C-alpha positions as CSV (number, residue, x, y, z in Angstrom):
1,M,-14.6,-5.4,-53.2
2,E,-12.3,-3.0,-55.0
3,A,-13.3,0.4,-54.1
4,M,-12.2,4.2,-55.5
5,N,-11.2,7.2,-52.6
6,C,-11.4,10.6,-53.8
7,H,-8.9,11.2,-55.1
8,G,-8.5,7.8,-57.6
9,S,-6.2,5.7,-55.9
10,K,-7.9,2.3,-55.7
11,K,-7.9,0.9,-52.4
12,V,-9.0,-2.5,-51.4
13,E,-11.5,-3.1,-48.7
14,S,-13.5,-5.7,-46.6
15,F,-17.1,-5.0,-46.5
16,V,-19.1,-7.2,-44.4
17,V,-22.5,-7.0,-46.0
18,S,-24.0,-8.7,-43.1
19,D,-22.8,-6.1,-40.1
20,P,-23.3,-2.8,-42.4
21,L,-23.2,-0.4,-38.8
22,N,-20.5,-2.1,-37.5
23,W,-21.5,-3.1,-34.4
24,G,-20.9,-6.7,-35.0
25,V,-17.0,-6.1,-35.3
26,A,-17.3,-3.5,-31.8
27,A,-18.9,-6.6,-29.7
28,E,-16.7,-8.9,-31.3
29,A,-13.7,-6.5,-30.0
30,L,-15.1,-7.1,-26.6
31,K,-14.8,-10.6,-26.2
32,G,-13.2,-12.5,-23.6
33,S,-12.3,-11.0,-20.5
34,H,-11.1,-7.9,-19.2
35,L,-7.9,-9.6,-17.4
36,D,-7.3,-10.9,-20.6
37,E,-7.3,-8.2,-22.5
38,V,-5.0,-6.2,-20.1
39,K,-2.6,-9.3,-20.4
40,R,-2.4,-9.0,-24.0
41,M,-2.2,-5.3,-23.7
42,V,0.9,-5.7,-21.4
43,A,2.6,-8.0,-23.4
44,E,1.9,-5.9,-26.7
45,Y,3.8,-2.7,-24.6
46,R,6.7,-4.7,-23.8
47,K,7.3,-5.3,-27.6
48,P,9.9,-3.6,-29.3
49,V,8.7,-2.5,-32.6
50,V,5.9,-0.5,-33.1
51,R,4.7,-1.4,-36.9
52,L,2.5,0.9,-38.8
53,G,-0.2,0.3,-42.0
54,G,-3.0,2.6,-40.7
55,E,-5.7,0.3,-39.7
56,T,-4.6,-1.7,-36.6
57,L,-2.9,0.9,-34.1
58,T,-3.5,-0.3,-30.5
59,I,-3.6,2.0,-27.3
60,S,-0.7,-0.6,-26.1
61,Q,1.1,0.7,-29.2
62,V,0.7,4.5,-28.5
63,A,1.6,4.4,-24.4
64,A,4.5,2.2,-25.1
65,I,6.2,4.9,-28.2
66,A,4.8,7.4,-25.3
67,G,6.3,6.4,-22.4
68,R,9.6,3.4,-23.3
69,E,10.8,6.4,-25.9
70,E,14.2,4.9,-26.2
71,D,13.0,1.0,-26.0
72,V,11.2,1.0,-28.8
73,S,10.8,1.9,-32.7
74,V,8.7,2.7,-35.3
75,E,8.2,1.1,-38.4
76,L,6.6,2.2,-41.5
77,S,4.3,-0.2,-43.5
78,E,6.0,-0.3,-47.6
79,T,2.3,-1.3,-48.7
80,A,1.2,1.6,-47.5
81,R,3.6,3.6,-49.6
82,A,1.7,3.8,-52.6
83,G,-1.9,4.9,-51.9
84,V,-0.1,7.9,-49.4
85,N,2.3,9.1,-52.9
86,A,-1.6,8.6,-55.3
87,S,-2.9,11.1,-52.8
88,S,-0.2,13.1,-53.1
89,E,0.1,12.9,-56.7
90,W,-3.5,13.7,-57.0
91,V,-3.3,16.9,-55.2
92,M,-0.2,17.9,-57.0
93,E,-1.5,17.5,-60.1
94,S,-4.8,19.4,-59.2
95,M,-2.8,22.2,-58.4
96,S,-1.3,22.2,-61.3
97,K,-4.6,22.2,-62.8
98,G,-6.0,25.2,-61.4
99,T,-9.1,22.9,-59.6
100,D,-10.9,24.1,-57.1
101,S,-10.1,22.3,-53.7
102,Y,-10.7,23.1,-50.0
103,G,-7.6,24.0,-48.4
104,V,-5.7,24.3,-51.8
105,T,-6.9,27.0,-53.4
106,T,-9.3,28.1,-51.0
107,G,-9.3,29.8,-47.4
108,F,-10.0,27.7,-44.3
109,G,-12.8,26.7,-41.8
110,A,-15.3,30.3,-41.9
111,T,-13.1,31.4,-44.8
112,S,-13.2,28.8,-47.3
113,H,-15.3,31.7,-49.3
114,R,-12.3,33.2,-50.5
115,R,-10.4,31.9,-53.2
116,T,-6.0,31.7,-53.9
117,K,-3.9,30.5,-56.6
118,Q,-1.1,30.4,-54.4
119,G,-1.1,26.5,-52.8
120,G,2.1,26.9,-51.3
121,A,2.2,30.1,-49.6
122,L,-1.5,29.5,-48.1
123,Q,0.2,26.2,-46.7
124,K,3.3,28.0,-45.0
125,E,0.1,30.8,-43.9
126,L,-1.8,28.5,-42.0
127,I,1.1,27.3,-39.9
128,R,2.2,30.7,-39.3
129,F,-1.1,31.7,-38.3
130,L,-1.8,28.7,-36.0
131,N,1.2,29.2,-34.2
132,A,-0.8,31.1,-31.4
133,G,-0.1,29.1,-28.8
134,I,2.0,30.3,-24.9
135,F,4.2,28.4,-23.5
136,G,4.9,30.4,-20.7
137,N,8.6,31.2,-19.2
138,G,9.0,27.9,-18.0
139,R,9.7,29.0,-13.9
140,E,6.8,30.4,-12.9
141,S,4.1,29.1,-15.8
142,C,5.3,26.3,-17.7
143,H,1.9,25.7,-20.5
144,T,4.3,23.3,-22.7
145,L,2.2,19.7,-23.7
146,P,4.4,17.0,-21.7
147,H,6.3,15.4,-24.3
148,S,4.4,12.0,-23.6
149,A,1.6,13.0,-25.3
150,T,3.3,14.8,-28.2
151,R,4.6,11.7,-29.3
152,A,1.3,9.9,-28.6
153,A,0.0,12.1,-31.2
154,M,2.6,12.3,-33.5
155,L,2.3,8.8,-33.7
156,V,-1.2,8.7,-34.4
157,R,-1.0,11.0,-36.3
158,I,1.2,9.1,-39.1
159,N,-0.9,6.2,-38.6
160,T,-4.3,8.0,-39.8
161,L,-2.4,9.3,-42.2
162,L,-1.0,6.4,-43.9
163,Q,-4.5,5.2,-44.7
164,G,-4.0,7.8,-48.0
165,Y,-6.9,10.0,-47.9
166,S,-4.8,13.4,-46.7
167,G,-2.3,13.9,-49.8
168,I,0.6,14.0,-47.6
169,R,3.9,12.9,-49.0
170,F,5.3,9.9,-47.5
171,E,8.7,11.3,-46.6
172,I,6.5,13.5,-44.6
173,L,5.8,10.6,-42.4
174,E,9.1,9.0,-42.8
175,A,10.6,12.8,-41.0
176,I,8.0,12.8,-38.0
177,T,9.2,8.8,-37.6
178,K,12.6,9.5,-37.5
179,L,11.8,12.2,-34.9
180,L,10.4,9.4,-33.0
181,N,12.9,6.9,-33.5
182,H,15.9,9.5,-32.0
183,N,13.8,10.7,-29.4
184,I,13.2,14.6,-30.4
185,T,10.0,15.8,-29.6
186,P,8.6,18.6,-31.2
187,C,7.6,21.3,-28.2
188,L,3.6,22.2,-28.7
189,P,1.5,24.2,-26.2
190,L,-0.7,22.6,-23.8
191,R,-3.8,24.7,-24.4
192,G,-5.5,26.3,-27.0
193,T,-7.6,23.8,-28.7
194,V,-11.4,22.8,-28.4
195,T,-10.6,19.6,-30.3
196,A,-13.0,20.8,-33.5
197,S,-11.2,20.6,-36.7
198,G,-8.7,18.6,-34.8
199,D,-5.6,19.9,-32.5
200,L,-4.8,22.9,-34.8
201,V,-3.1,25.2,-32.6
202,P,-0.6,22.8,-31.0
203,L,-0.4,20.6,-34.3
204,S,1.0,23.2,-36.1
205,Y,4.2,23.6,-34.3
206,I,4.9,19.9,-35.6
207,A,4.3,21.3,-38.9
208,G,6.2,24.5,-38.4
209,L,9.4,22.3,-37.0
210,L,8.9,20.1,-40.5
211,T,8.9,23.6,-42.3
212,G,11.6,25.1,-40.4
213,R,9.9,28.0,-38.7
214,P,12.3,30.2,-36.7
215,N,10.5,29.6,-33.7
216,S,10.0,26.2,-33.6
217,K,11.6,24.2,-31.0
218,A,12.5,20.7,-29.9
219,V,13.6,18.9,-26.9
220,G,16.4,16.6,-28.0
221,P,16.9,12.8,-26.4
222,S,19.3,14.3,-23.5
223,G,16.3,16.8,-22.6
224,E,18.6,19.6,-24.6
225,V,16.5,22.6,-26.4
226,V,17.1,22.6,-30.2
227,N,15.7,24.7,-33.1
228,A,14.3,22.9,-36.3
229,E,17.9,22.9,-38.2
230,E,19.4,21.2,-35.0
231,A,16.5,18.9,-35.1
232,F,16.3,17.4,-38.4
233,K,20.6,17.3,-38.3
234,M,20.2,14.8,-34.7
235,A,17.2,13.3,-36.9
236,G,18.7,12.8,-40.1
237,I,16.3,14.6,-41.7
238,E,16.9,16.1,-45.0
239,S,15.9,19.0,-45.7
240,G,-6.9,18.1,-38.8
241,F,-4.6,15.7,-36.2
242,L,-6.0,14.7,-32.9
243,I,-3.5,15.1,-29.8
244,G,-6.2,14.2,-28.1
245,S,-6.6,10.6,-29.3
246,G,-2.8,10.2,-28.5
247,L,-3.0,11.4,-24.9
248,A,-6.4,9.3,-24.5
249,S,-4.4,6.0,-25.7
250,M,-1.7,6.5,-23.0
251,V,-4.7,7.3,-20.1
252,L,-6.2,4.2,-21.0
253,F,-3.4,1.9,-20.8
254,E,-2.9,3.3,-17.3
255,T,-6.1,3.0,-16.5
256,N,-7.1,-0.6,-17.5
257,V,-4.3,-1.6,-15.2
258,L,-5.2,0.3,-12.5
259,A,-8.9,-1.0,-12.7
260,V,-7.3,-4.7,-12.3
261,L,-5.5,-2.8,-9.8
262,S,-8.6,-1.8,-7.8
263,E,-10.4,-5.3,-8.4
264,V,-7.1,-7.0,-6.4
265,L,-6.6,-4.2,-3.4
266,S,-10.3,-5.0,-2.6
267,A,-9.9,-8.6,-2.1
268,I,-6.8,-7.9,-0.2
269,F,-8.8,-5.5,1.9
270,A,-11.6,-8.2,2.3
271,E,-8.1,-10.4,3.9
272,V,-6.9,-8.0,6.3
273,M,-10.6,-7.0,7.7
274,Q,-11.6,-10.6,7.9
275,G,-14.6,-10.2,5.6
276,K,-16.5,-13.1,4.8
277,P,-16.2,-14.3,1.4
278,E,-19.7,-15.1,0.3
279,F,-20.2,-11.8,-0.8
280,T,-18.2,-13.0,-4.1
281,D,-20.3,-15.8,-4.7
282,H,-21.3,-16.5,-8.2
283,L,-24.6,-16.9,-8.3
284,T,-25.1,-13.8,-6.9
285,H,-23.9,-11.8,-9.5
286,K,-24.7,-14.7,-12.2
287,L,-28.1,-13.0,-11.4
288,K,-27.1,-9.5,-12.1
289,H,-26.0,-10.3,-15.6
290,H,-23.6,-7.1,-15.4
291,P,-20.0,-9.2,-17.3
292,G,-17.8,-6.6,-15.4
293,Q,-19.5,-7.1,-11.9
294,I,-19.5,-11.0,-12.5
295,E,-15.8,-10.2,-13.6
296,A,-14.5,-8.5,-10.8
297,A,-16.4,-10.8,-8.4
298,A,-14.2,-13.6,-9.8
299,I,-10.9,-12.3,-9.9
300,M,-11.6,-11.3,-5.8
301,E,-13.6,-14.8,-5.4
302,H,-9.7,-16.7,-6.6
303,I,-7.9,-14.1,-4.8
304,L,-9.5,-15.1,-1.4
305,D,-10.3,-18.8,-2.4
306,G,-8.1,-21.1,0.1
307,S,-6.6,-17.4,1.4
308,S,-5.3,-18.4,5.1
309,Y,-6.9,-14.9,6.3
310,V,-10.3,-16.5,5.1
311,K,-10.2,-19.6,7.0
312,E,-8.4,-17.8,10.3
313,A,-11.4,-15.5,9.8
314,K,-13.8,-18.2,9.4
315,K,-12.9,-19.4,12.9
316,L,-13.3,-16.1,14.4
317,H,-16.8,-15.9,12.9
318,E,-17.9,-19.6,14.1
319,M,-15.9,-18.8,17.7
320,D,-18.3,-15.5,18.2
321,P,-21.1,-14.6,15.7
322,L,-22.0,-11.6,17.7
323,Q,-18.3,-10.0,17.6
324,K,-18.9,-8.4,14.1
325,P,-22.0,-7.3,12.0
326,K,-23.9,-10.5,9.7
327,Q,-23.0,-8.6,6.8
328,D,-19.7,-6.8,5.8
329,R,-20.1,-2.8,4.9
330,Y,-20.7,-2.0,1.3
331,A,-17.6,-0.8,0.5
332,L,-16.0,-4.3,0.9
333,R,-19.5,-6.6,0.4
334,T,-20.6,-4.3,-2.8
335,S,-17.4,-3.7,-4.6
336,P,-18.1,-6.2,-7.1
337,Q,-21.5,-4.3,-8.0
338,W,-19.5,-1.0,-7.7
339,L,-16.3,-1.8,-9.8
340,G,-18.4,-3.7,-12.6
341,P,-19.9,-1.0,-14.5
342,Q,-16.3,1.1,-14.3
343,I,-14.8,-1.5,-16.2
344,E,-17.1,-2.2,-18.5
345,V,-16.9,1.9,-19.2
346,I,-13.4,1.6,-19.5
347,R,-13.7,-1.4,-22.2
348,A,-16.1,0.5,-24.5
349,S,-13.8,3.9,-24.0
350,T,-10.4,1.2,-25.1
351,K,-12.1,0.1,-28.0
352,S,-14.0,3.6,-29.5
353,I,-10.5,5.4,-29.0
354,E,-8.6,2.4,-30.6
355,R,-11.3,3.1,-33.6
356,E,-10.3,6.3,-33.2
357,I,-6.8,6.2,-33.7
358,N,-7.0,3.6,-37.0
359,S,-9.7,6.3,-38.6
360,A,-8.8,8.1,-41.2
361,L,-9.9,11.7,-40.7
362,H,-12.1,12.3,-44.3
363,G,-14.5,14.3,-44.4
364,G,-16.0,15.6,-41.1
365,N,-13.9,12.9,-39.4
366,F,-12.1,15.1,-37.6
367,Q,-14.9,15.8,-35.1
368,G,-13.5,14.2,-32.2
369,T,-16.5,13.6,-29.7
370,P,-15.4,10.2,-29.6
371,I,-12.5,11.1,-27.8
372,G,-14.2,14.0,-25.4
373,V,-17.1,11.2,-24.7
374,S,-14.5,8.6,-23.9
375,M,-12.8,10.5,-21.4
376,D,-15.2,12.4,-19.8
377,N,-17.1,8.3,-19.0
378,T,-13.7,7.2,-18.4
379,R,-12.9,10.1,-15.8
380,L,-16.0,9.3,-14.1
381,A,-15.1,5.5,-13.9
382,I,-11.8,6.5,-12.6
383,A,-13.4,9.2,-9.4
384,A,-16.0,6.2,-8.7
385,I,-12.5,4.0,-9.0
386,G,-11.0,6.4,-6.3
387,K,-14.2,7.1,-3.9
388,L,-14.8,2.9,-3.4
389,M,-10.6,3.3,-2.5
390,F,-11.2,6.2,-0.1
391,A,-14.4,4.3,1.7
392,Q,-12.0,1.1,1.9
393,F,-8.9,2.9,3.4
394,S,-11.4,5.1,6.3
395,E,-12.5,1.5,7.4
396,L,-9.3,0.2,7.4
397,V,-7.7,3.0,9.6
398,N,-10.9,3.4,11.9
399,D,-9.8,1.0,15.4
400,F,-14.2,1.3,15.5
401,Y,-14.9,-0.7,12.1
402,N,-11.1,-2.6,11.6
403,N,-11.9,-5.6,13.5
404,G,-9.0,-4.8,16.0
405,L,-6.5,-3.3,13.8
406,P,-5.1,-0.5,15.6
407,S,-6.2,3.6,14.3
408,N,-4.7,5.6,12.0
409,L,-2.4,2.3,10.8
410,S,-0.8,4.2,8.3
411,G,0.1,7.7,9.9
412,S,-0.8,9.2,7.4
413,R,-3.1,9.8,4.7
414,D,-4.2,13.3,2.7
415,P,-8.7,12.9,2.3
416,S,-7.9,16.0,-0.5
417,L,-7.0,13.6,-3.1
418,D,-10.3,12.4,-2.9
419,Y,-12.2,15.5,-3.1
420,E,-10.1,16.6,-6.1
421,L,-10.5,13.4,-7.9
422,Q,-14.6,14.0,-7.4
423,F,-14.0,17.5,-9.1
424,L,-12.2,16.0,-12.0
425,A,-15.3,13.8,-12.7
426,N,-17.0,16.7,-13.8
427,P,-17.5,16.5,-17.8
428,V,-15.9,18.8,-20.0
429,T,-18.0,17.7,-23.2
430,N,-20.8,19.9,-21.9
431,H,-18.8,22.7,-21.7
432,V,-18.5,23.1,-26.0
433,Q,-18.3,27.0,-26.6
434,S,-18.9,27.9,-30.8
435,A,-15.5,28.9,-32.5
436,E,-14.0,29.6,-35.3
437,Q,-16.8,32.9,-36.2
438,H,-19.5,29.8,-35.6
439,N,-17.9,27.8,-38.3
440,Q,-17.0,25.3,-35.5
441,D,-20.1,26.1,-33.6
442,V,-20.0,22.3,-32.0
443,N,-16.5,20.5,-31.1
444,S,-15.5,17.9,-29.1
445,L,-13.1,19.7,-26.2
446,G,-11.3,15.9,-26.5
447,L,-7.8,17.4,-26.0
448,I,-8.9,19.5,-22.7
449,S,-10.9,15.9,-22.0
450,S,-8.0,13.9,-22.2
451,R,-5.5,16.0,-20.2
452,K,-8.0,16.6,-16.9
453,T,-8.5,12.6,-17.4
454,A,-4.7,12.0,-17.3
455,E,-4.6,14.3,-13.9
456,A,-7.5,11.6,-13.1
457,V,-5.1,8.8,-13.3
458,D,-2.1,10.6,-11.6
459,I,-4.6,10.8,-8.6
460,L,-5.8,7.5,-8.5
461,K,-2.3,6.2,-8.8
462,L,-1.5,8.0,-5.7
463,M,-4.4,7.1,-3.7
464,S,-3.8,3.2,-4.8
465,T,0.0,4.1,-3.9
466,T,-1.0,5.2,0.0
467,Y,-3.7,2.4,0.4
468,L,-2.0,0.0,-1.4
469,V,1.2,1.0,1.1
470,A,-1.5,0.6,4.3
471,L,-3.2,-2.9,3.3
472,C,0.9,-3.6,3.4
473,Q,0.9,-2.5,6.7
474,A,-2.7,-3.9,7.9
475,I,-0.8,-7.2,6.8
476,D,1.9,-6.8,8.9
477,L,-0.1,-5.5,12.0
478,R,-2.2,-8.5,11.6
479,H,1.0,-10.2,11.5
480,L,2.1,-8.9,15.1
481,E,-1.3,-9.2,16.2
482,E,-1.0,-13.0,15.8
483,N,1.9,-13.5,17.4
484,L,1.3,-11.1,20.2
485,K,-2.2,-13.0,20.8
486,S,-0.4,-16.3,20.5
487,T,2.3,-15.5,23.4
488,V,-0.3,-13.4,25.4
489,K,-2.0,-16.8,25.5
490,K,0.4,-18.8,26.7
491,T,1.4,-16.4,29.5
492,V,-1.8,-16.4,30.6
493,S,-2.3,-20.0,30.4
494,H,1.0,-20.8,32.3
495,V,0.2,-18.3,34.6
496,A,-3.1,-19.7,35.6
497,K,-1.7,-23.0,35.9
498,K,0.9,-22.2,38.0
499,T,-1.3,-19.7,40.3
500,L,-5.0,-21.4,39.8
501,T,-4.4,-24.8,39.8
502,T,-3.5,-25.6,43.4
503,G,-4.0,-24.3,47.1
504,A,-1.7,-23.5,50.1
505,N,-1.9,-27.0,51.3
506,G,-0.8,-28.4,47.7
507,G,-5.0,-29.8,46.5
508,L,-6.6,-29.2,43.7
509,H,-8.3,-25.5,44.2
510,P,-11.9,-24.7,42.4
511,S,-9.9,-21.8,40.6
512,R,-7.9,-24.5,38.4
513,F,-12.2,-24.6,36.2
514,C,-11.2,-20.9,35.8
515,E,-8.7,-21.3,33.2
516,K,-10.6,-22.1,29.9
517,D,-12.6,-19.1,30.5
518,L,-9.3,-16.7,30.8
519,L,-8.5,-18.6,27.3
520,K,-11.4,-17.4,25.7
521,V,-11.4,-13.7,26.9
522,V,-8.0,-13.5,25.1
523,D,-9.1,-15.3,22.1
524,R,-11.9,-12.5,21.9
525,E,-10.3,-9.6,23.1
526,H,-8.3,-7.0,20.2
527,V,-5.1,-7.3,21.2
528,F,-3.9,-3.8,19.7
529,A,-6.7,-2.6,22.4
530,Y,-4.3,-3.1,25.7
531,I,-1.0,-4.5,23.8
532,D,0.9,-1.4,24.9
533,D,-0.1,-1.6,28.7
534,P,-0.9,-5.4,28.5
535,C,-1.5,-5.1,32.4
536,S,-2.9,-1.5,33.2
537,A,-6.3,-2.5,35.4
538,T,-8.3,0.6,32.7
539,Y,-7.5,-1.4,29.7
540,P,-10.2,-4.4,28.9
541,L,-8.1,-7.6,29.2
542,M,-7.1,-7.4,32.6
543,Q,-10.9,-6.2,33.5
544,K,-12.3,-8.8,31.8
545,L,-9.9,-11.5,33.2
546,R,-10.5,-10.3,36.2
547,Q,-14.5,-10.5,35.5
548,V,-14.3,-14.6,34.9
549,L,-12.6,-14.7,38.1
550,V,-15.3,-13.2,39.7
551,E,-17.8,-14.9,38.3
552,H,-16.4,-18.2,39.5
553,A,-15.9,-16.9,42.6
554,L,-19.7,-16.1,42.6
555,S,-20.6,-19.6,42.2
556,N,-18.3,-21.2,43.7
557,G,-20.9,-21.4,46.8
558,E,-20.0,-22.4,50.2
559,N,-16.1,-23.0,49.1
560,E,-15.4,-19.2,49.2
561,K,-16.3,-19.3,53.2
562,N,-13.1,-21.5,53.4
563,G,-9.6,-19.7,52.5
564,S,-7.8,-22.8,51.0
565,T,-11.1,-23.0,48.2
566,S,-11.6,-19.5,47.8
567,I,-11.3,-18.3,44.3
568,F,-11.7,-14.5,45.5
569,Q,-8.3,-14.7,47.5
570,K,-6.6,-16.4,44.5
571,I,-7.4,-13.3,42.2
572,V,-4.3,-11.2,43.7
573,A,-1.9,-14.3,43.2
574,F,-2.6,-14.3,39.4
575,E,-2.7,-10.7,38.2
576,E,0.4,-9.8,40.5
577,E,2.2,-13.1,38.5
578,L,0.7,-11.8,35.4
579,K,2.3,-8.6,35.9
580,A,5.0,-9.6,36.4
581,V,5.6,-12.1,33.4
582,L,3.6,-10.8,30.5
583,P,5.1,-7.4,29.5
584,K,8.4,-9.4,29.2
585,E,6.6,-12.0,27.5
586,V,4.9,-9.5,25.4
587,E,8.3,-7.3,24.5
588,S,10.3,-11.0,23.5
589,A,7.4,-11.2,21.2
590,R,7.4,-8.2,19.7
591,G,11.5,-7.9,18.8
592,A,11.2,-11.4,17.9
593,V,8.8,-10.3,14.7
594,E,11.2,-7.0,14.1
595,S,13.8,-9.0,13.4
596,G,12.1,-11.9,11.8
597,N,12.1,-14.8,13.7
598,P,8.2,-14.9,14.6
599,S,7.1,-17.8,16.2
600,I,4.2,-18.0,13.5
601,P,4.9,-16.9,10.0
602,N,3.1,-14.2,8.1
603,R,0.0,-15.6,6.6
604,I,0.2,-13.9,3.8
605,K,2.8,-15.7,2.2
606,E,0.1,-18.4,2.0
607,C,-2.1,-16.1,0.0
608,R,-2.6,-15.6,-3.9
609,S,-2.0,-11.9,-3.2
610,Y,0.9,-12.3,-1.9
611,P,3.2,-11.0,-4.6
612,L,1.6,-7.6,-4.4
613,Y,2.9,-8.1,-0.9
614,K,6.2,-9.0,-1.7
615,F,6.9,-6.2,-4.5
616,V,6.3,-3.7,-2.1
617,R,8.2,-4.7,0.9
618,E,11.1,-7.0,-0.8
619,E,11.9,-5.5,-3.9
620,L,11.0,-1.7,-2.9
621,G,12.5,-2.1,0.8
622,T,9.2,-0.1,2.7
623,G,8.8,-1.5,6.0
624,L,6.3,-1.0,8.9
625,L,5.9,2.2,9.9
626,T,5.9,2.8,13.4
627,G,7.0,5.5,15.4
628,E,10.0,4.8,16.7
629,K,11.5,4.7,13.4
630,V,12.9,7.7,11.2
631,R,11.3,6.9,8.1
632,S,8.1,9.3,7.2
633,P,4.9,7.3,5.2
634,G,6.0,9.9,2.7
635,E,9.3,8.2,1.6
636,E,7.1,4.8,1.5
637,F,4.7,6.5,-0.8
638,D,7.0,7.9,-3.1
639,K,8.7,4.8,-3.8
640,V,5.7,2.7,-4.6
641,F,4.5,5.4,-6.9
642,T,7.4,5.9,-8.5
643,A,7.4,1.7,-9.2
644,M,4.0,2.3,-10.8
645,C,4.4,4.9,-12.9
646,E,7.3,3.2,-14.4
647,G,4.8,0.1,-14.7
648,K,6.6,-1.8,-12.2
649,I,3.1,-2.6,-10.5
650,I,2.2,-5.0,-13.1
651,D,4.0,-8.0,-13.0
652,P,3.4,-8.4,-9.5
653,L,-0.6,-7.8,-9.9
654,L,-0.3,-10.1,-12.8
655,D,1.3,-13.0,-10.7
656,C,-1.8,-12.5,-8.3
657,L,-3.9,-14.0,-10.7
658,S,-1.6,-15.9,-13.2
659,A,-3.3,-18.9,-11.4
660,W,-6.9,-17.6,-12.6
661,N,-8.5,-19.6,-15.5
662,G,-10.7,-16.9,-16.1
663,A,-14.3,-18.1,-14.9
664,P,-15.6,-17.9,-11.3
665,L,-15.5,-21.0,-9.3
666,P,-18.8,-23.1,-9.9
667,I,-22.1,-22.7,-8.0
668,C,-22.7,-25.6,-5.6
């Protein structure tokens, strides 16, 4: 049906009578899995052109313009030109007629009771008045908004103005588009806004650049600082906006990816911890009804289904059910229940911000409450993901909990990161202060909340980086463990056959029956508890091997009185031979693993989580961290963190889930 906007221009809008409150549209947007949505977001992020029409902008497109710069361009829809121009002409006509119009013939906000006939001069004075930001000198302090956030804000502003409700000229939108496409970014102050009537102070600097104010500056494509005139030449320009929503879009794109990463990392954690996979069982999560939890469990179930680690762990659990607790600890066993609500919050925030960046700033719509609330909620979700990661990492590096891995396997981790993330989880929107002579007595603090959420995302990326490197370290240690255990087992078997099979007279000796129990000791003893000095009398391996021989001797009865059949008298020969052979065999096995020629291949290659491991080890060139190497943990972390910031983690992450059909395994 046809509707008239307040400026008299016709707009064709589709009103769904059956959904007057828009809840149906909001629900429709959440259909399908979170993973499928992330895949769509990534595909959209990588497109070379963002076409703006005012109604279909997505957070992926905002993130692309903010971060990719030279690889993507903006195009404006010509169909929007007529509506924008009609709105602009209405404003000019009203000015010429002397019509009383807010912000044209009146003051602003609390001074709107004042009148003027100098509408053009009023606009210039508004820009001058709002240029009240502080930038700092760039050395001891810098308070400039990151240029990626500025680019995001410019794109969102263009999109909202294309709807034709503002009175702006289409040529202004084309000018901002040229700045984006030529990678010329206005310098905006980081602080100075409460996101009430838009982010007016920082945004006034974009307007200042477009109107040629002498204090305006921009950063050119090569990083050079230019004035307004120089910026116009570079871009080929002839002579209430919400930055918060632009920054929020960037933040949410990364948050969605990190949320999927946390699900996959939780599954890898279960693999290296020899966890029991039943925690992903669909029936359990179906009974809870929450879609985020059900999907998180199904993703982990997919990674663990058929995993070589899970198969091997099942054998260990069957061989010795008492070796570890009946149930895994909460950080593993309840990870779907923990991550599920965070996924739901992140999805809801994503849809809220996408509605916001396609909204017209009409009436009181400048109030950015959806931004502030969505960012506060997202930050809480990020903090919760970080808390789970911290708990999992704490188990992984603690040899009391990690089922045989060495203590502090990663060698380094800064727990202060988690504490900082929990601090940032504190909401911003409950700290509203009245502003602008109590005219803006409630305001959203949207940009502040977005900034704090961007900080939280950065910290979660740091935590994800160190955790991913640690998991790869654990994978390599499990590989080393398996090769060393196999070597120890073969060596013990060989020595047992050599020293225990026959007596001095060449006849079969009672001690030959000890071999099976000796091998059970090797199977059950954690390799890293003794492998640095395998024949040490103070380490558990030699103690328990001797215990087996002693127990057999005690049950040998009258045979112990005869030197030719005594098992006690065989103990020294067995231990001396083992001490002569085992250290050499262990060193040989370790050397084979380090040189890339292990007798047993790395199990990770048979797992769905392999693409992430391969990316970290092969593409980024990281390796097992040991005290014998000069390379520090921080050097490896930097490689992964840089790749994560550049979005290179996305493809291997999605490759881990490429075979998932989007549904849990059938309930048996």
